[in-house]
Phi, psi and omega in degrees: 000139181289154179302324180294316179291326179295318178294320180297316179295321179297320179294325179293323182282329182231096183282000183305317180298327177294310182292324176300315180295323181279353183278014180238131184299323180293316181293324175299317177299318178297319178297319178299316179296326180278348188286359177284358178084357181265161173271140184232146176275167177297321178303314178295320181287333182280334182307121177088354177261149178271050182227153174281165176298325180295319180294318178297320178300317179297317179294323177294327178294319178296317178297320179295316179299329179276356179085012183273338186225145171238157184240138177226131178286137176226090186070236182270352182245161175259144178237139187246146178219153178283150175253099187299330181298325179295320179288326177297321179297319178293320178295316179297321178298314180295323179296319180296315178297316179299319179295321179297317179293321178300318179296316181295320178294321177298318180294319179295318179300317179298320179292315183291327184277352181285000000 
């Protein structure tokens, strides 16, 4: 199995890196900017933020390491895009947890109402 597939499988089993990466306001802003489905340069992503290109690059690296963003070289610059499957995995994880809580609350309600 390739290292990339191995890391992807590991992220599906352990969603903590995805949630850790999303736990920062700047990274959430970058994810929002990337959510239009287009590839963006660091210059485009930095526009309007009170951050240096180096700071944005570090945040993008965290998002990339968590599997949320991918990078593609276009000439001399890198362009970044969101990886929707990673966000879908996080959403599915939260939906599963939510369903478990709904079940637990329903059981508690049954006990209390008896």
